[in-house]
C-alpha positions in Angstrom: 17.4 -95.9 -252.1 18.6 -92.3 -251.5 20.0 -91.3 -248.1 17.8 -88.2 -247.9 14.0 -88.3 -247.3 12.1 -86.1 -249.8 8.7 -86.5 -248.1 6.8 -84.7 -250.8 7.6 -87.6 -253.2 5.4 -89.9 -251.1 2.1 -88.1 -252.0 -1.4 -89.1 -250.8 -4.3 -89.8 -253.0 -7.4 -88.3 -251.4 -8.0 -85.7 -248.7 -6.2 -85.6 -245.3 -6.9 -83.1 -242.6 -4.7 -80.0 -242.6 -3.7 -80.8 -239.0 -2.3 -84.3 -240.0 1.3 -85.0 -239.2 3.9 -86.8 -241.3 5.1 -89.9 -239.4 8.7 -88.9 -239.9 8.1 -85.6 -238.1 6.5 -87.1 -235.0 9.7 -88.2 -233.3 11.9 -85.2 -234.3 11.9 -83.8 -230.7 12.3 -87.1 -229.0 15.2 -88.6 -231.0 18.4 -90.1 -229.6 19.4 -91.5 -233.0 18.0 -91.5 -236.5 19.1 -93.1 -239.8 16.9 -92.7 -242.8 16.7 -93.8 -246.4 14.0 -94.0 -249.1 13.0 -95.1 -252.5 10.0 -93.9 -254.6 7.5 -95.9 -252.5 9.0 -96.3 -249.0 10.9 -94.4 -246.3 12.9 -96.7 -243.9 14.1 -95.3 -240.6 16.1 -96.7 -237.7 15.0 -94.8 -234.6 16.0 -94.7 -230.9 13.8 -92.6 -228.7 13.7 -92.0 -224.9 10.5 -92.8 -222.9 7.7 -90.4 -223.8 4.2 -90.2 -225.4 2.7 -88.5 -228.4 -0.8 -87.8 -229.5 -1.7 -86.5 -233.0 -5.1 -86.0 -234.8 -4.1 -87.9 -237.9 -1.2 -89.3 -239.9 -0.5 -88.1 -243.5 1.0 -91.5 -244.4 0.7 -95.1 -243.4 3.1 -96.1 -240.7 4.5 -99.5 -239.8 6.9 -99.9 -236.9 8.9 -103.0 -236.0 10.1 -103.3 -232.4 13.9 -103.9 -232.1 14.7 -103.2 -228.4 14.3 -105.9 -225.8 12.5 -105.5 -222.5 8.9 -106.0 -221.5 8.0 -102.5 -220.3 4.4 -101.4 -220.8 3.5 -99.7 -224.1 0.2 -98.1 -225.0 -0.8 -97.8 -228.7 -4.2 -96.4 -229.7 -5.2 -96.1 -233.3 -8.7 -94.6 -233.8 -10.9 -97.0 -231.8 -8.4 -99.8 -231.5 -6.1 -100.0 -228.4 -3.3 -102.2 -227.0 -1.9 -101.7 -223.5 0.8 -104.2 -222.4 4.2 -105.6 -223.2 5.6 -104.9 -226.6 8.5 -107.5 -227.1 11.1 -107.7 -229.9 9.5 -108.5 -233.2 6.2 -106.9 -232.4 4.7 -104.7 -235.1 2.4 -101.6 -235.0 0.5 -100.6 -238.1 -1.3 -97.3 -238.3 -3.1 -96.1 -241.4 -3.2 -92.6 -242.8 -6.0 -90.3 -241.7 -6.7 -91.8 -238.2 -5.8 -90.2 -234.8 -3.1 -92.0 -232.9 -1.7 -92.0 -229.3 1.5 -93.8 -228.4 3.0 -94.1 -224.9 6.3 -96.0 -224.2 8.0 -96.4 -220.8 11.6 -97.2 -221.8 14.2 -96.1 -224.4 12.7 -97.5 -227.6 14.5 -98.8 -230.7 12.4 -99.4 -233.8 12.6 -99.9 -237.6 10.0 -97.5 -239.1 8.4 -97.8 -242.5 6.4 -95.0 -244.0 4.4 -95.1 -247.2 1.5 -93.3 -248.8 -2.0 -94.5 -249.9 -0.9 -93.7 -253.4 2.0 -96.2 -253.2 -0.2 -98.9 -251.9 -2.8 -98.4 -254.5 -0.2 -98.2 -257.3 1.1 -101.6 -256.1 -2.4 -102.9 -256.3 -2.7 -101.6 -259.8 0.7 -103.0 -260.8 -0.3 -106.5 -259.5 -3.6 -106.3 -261.5 -5.8 -106.5 -258.3 -9.4 -107.0 -259.3 -10.6 -104.4 -256.7 -7.6 -102.0 -256.5 -9.9 -99.0 -256.1 -11.1 -100.4 -252.7 -7.6 -100.7 -251.1 -8.0 -99.6 -247.4 -5.2 -100.4 -244.9 -6.4 -101.5 -241.5 -5.1 -100.4 -238.1 -3.4 -102.8 -235.7 -1.9 -101.5 -232.4 0.1 -104.8 -232.2 0.6 -107.8 -234.5 3.1 -110.6 -234.8 4.0 -111.5 -238.4 7.2 -113.3 -239.2 7.1 -112.3 -242.9 6.8 -108.6 -242.1 9.6 -109.0 -239.5 11.8 -110.7 -242.0 11.2 -108.2 -244.8 11.6 -105.3 -242.3 14.9 -106.5 -241.0 16.2 -107.1 -244.6 15.2 -103.6 -245.5 17.0 -102.3 -242.4 20.2 -104.2 -243.3 20.1 -102.8 -246.9 19.8 -99.3 -245.4 22.7 -99.8 -243.1 25.0 -101.5 -245.6 24.3 -98.8 -248.3 26.1 -100.9 -250.9 25.8 -100.6 -254.7 23.2 -103.0 -255.8 21.2 -102.2 -252.7 18.7 -100.2 -254.8 17.5 -103.2 -256.8 17.3 -105.3 -253.6 15.5 -102.7 -251.5 13.0 -102.0 -254.3 12.3 -105.7 -254.5 11.9 -106.0 -250.7 9.6 -102.9 -250.6 7.5 -104.4 -253.3 7.1 -107.6 -251.4 6.2 -105.7 -248.2 3.4 -103.8 -250.1 2.0 -107.0 -251.6 2.0 -108.7 -248.2 0.1 -105.8 -246.7 -2.4 -105.9 -249.6 -3.0 -109.6 -249.1 -3.3 -109.6 -245.3 -4.0 -106.2 -243.8 -6.6 -104.5 -245.9 -10.3 -104.1 -245.3 -11.1 -105.5 -248.8 -8.8 -108.5 -249.6 -7.5 -107.8 -253.1 -7.4 -110.8 -255.5 -4.0 -110.7 -257.1 -3.7 -112.3 -260.5 -1.4 -115.3 -260.7 1.2 -115.5 -263.5 2.8 -118.7 -264.6 5.2 -119.9 -267.3 8.0 -117.3 -266.9 9.0 -114.5 -269.3 8.7 -114.9 -273.1 12.2 -115.7 -274.6 12.4 -112.3 -276.2 11.5 -110.4 -273.0 13.9 -112.6 -270.9 16.8 -111.8 -273.3 15.9 -108.1 -273.2 16.1 -108.2 -269.4 19.4 -110.0 -269.5 20.9 -107.6 -272.1 19.8 -104.6 -270.0 21.4 -106.0 -266.9 24.6 -106.8 -268.7 24.8 -103.3 -270.2 24.2 -101.6 -266.8 26.1 -104.1 -264.6 28.5 -101.6 -263.1 25.6 -99.1 -262.2 23.1 -99.1 -259.4 20.4 -100.9 -261.4 16.8 -100.1 -260.6 14.1 -102.7 -260.6 11.7 -100.1 -261.9 14.1 -99.3 -264.8 14.3 -102.9 -265.9 10.5 -103.4 -265.7 10.0 -100.2 -267.6 12.4 -101.3 -270.3 10.3 -104.5 -270.7 7.0 -102.6 -270.5 5.6 -104.4 -267.5 5.0 -103.9 -263.8 7.7 -104.6 -261.2 5.7 -107.4 -259.6 5.0 -109.1 -263.0 8.6 -108.8 -264.0 10.0 -110.1 -260.7 7.6 -113.1 -260.6 8.2 -114.2 -264.2 12.0 -113.5 -264.1 12.4 -115.8 -261.1 10.2 -118.5 -262.8 12.5 -118.3 -265.9 15.9 -118.1 -264.1 15.3 -119.7 -260.8 16.6 -116.7 -258.9 15.4 -113.1 -258.2 16.6 -110.2 -260.4 18.8 -109.0 -257.5 20.4 -112.5 -257.1 21.0 -112.7 -260.8 22.7 -109.3 -260.9 25.0 -110.4 -258.1 25.9 -113.6 -259.9 26.6 -111.7 -263.2 28.9 -109.3 -261.3 30.8 -112.1 -259.7 31.1 -114.0 -263.0 32.6 -110.9 -264.6 34.9 -110.3 -261.6 36.2 -113.9 -261.8 37.2 -113.4 -265.5 38.9 -110.1 -264.8 40.8 -111.5 -261.8 42.1 -114.5 -263.8 43.5 -112.1 -266.4 45.7 -110.8 -263.6 45.9 -107.2 -264.9 43.8 -105.4 -262.2 43.9 -105.1 -258.5 41.0 -106.7 -256.4 39.8 -103.2 -255.5 39.7 -102.1 -259.2 37.8 -105.2 -260.2 35.3 -104.7 -257.4 34.6 -101.2 -258.6 34.5 -102.2 -262.3 31.8 -104.8 -261.7 29.6 -102.6 -259.5 30.7 -102.9 -255.8 31.6 -99.8 -254.0 32.8 -101.8 -251.0 35.6 -104.4 -251.3 34.4 -106.2 -248.2 30.9 -106.7 -249.7 32.5 -107.8 -253.0 34.7 -110.4 -251.1 31.7 -111.6 -249.1 29.6 -112.3 -252.2 32.6 -113.6 -254.2 33.4 -116.3 -251.6 29.8 -117.3 -251.2 29.4 -117.9 -254.9 32.9 -119.0 -256.0 34.0 -120.8 -252.8 37.3 -118.9 -252.5 38.2 -115.3 -251.8 39.3 -113.0 -254.7 42.8 -113.0 -253.3 42.9 -116.8 -253.3 41.7 -117.0 -256.9 44.2 -114.4 -258.2 47.3 -116.0 -256.7 
């Protein structure tokens, strides 16, 4: 994910009223704190806003917000003809679709993780997953929901944004893909039937993926780049790669980096910081964390 938000990249398919407002622009005048990051499909923001209210005629993009702040102060969310007026505890989720009028009122300083994505991104995910009725994708509005899977994915995306470590691109793309698929399955007017794939990658394709990862190990590998190299969708690749290897592409890349780091450290010719950079970690602390988790000792203990 890039640290800047190029909103034009998240284009909409179809017509939206000229008076529609981008979700990232709504809170500009209210903000106490903002941190933003994005990939091709998703903008992730960490926002802290003072008590206030906002009413707009329509959103240009779909908007999902995960409540992070504690407290049971009243909050009012109105999306088109759906309304919620009451407590909005930690973990609560608000989902507003593009093109509908919204009104939000909150009575305390509010901290949320915000996720913004276009109709195009959702439909493209439907096409990638071979949905039988991808042309009918229509995201529904929910002023409040509780969904442990969305909460888990949202918090993981927020951590990726805040850590900003090399390798985060592959992880954040995978998480964004999982979020889109979950929304397709559970929060659309027409429930898309996703095709199921079994049996793992063909041997040739699996070796092609492994070779690509090994060649680009020190770079910020993109999930889309690997899938494109293999000529398949991200969803298809991730699902079959895990069936073949027992771990996700992101987990496999981390293991490869740590295996190479272990070899380099045992040679005793490079510092720990140099090894961390050579195998694709920009942060020595993140390198040490993953190294100890997978090897059982710290890099310093191994190289003694």
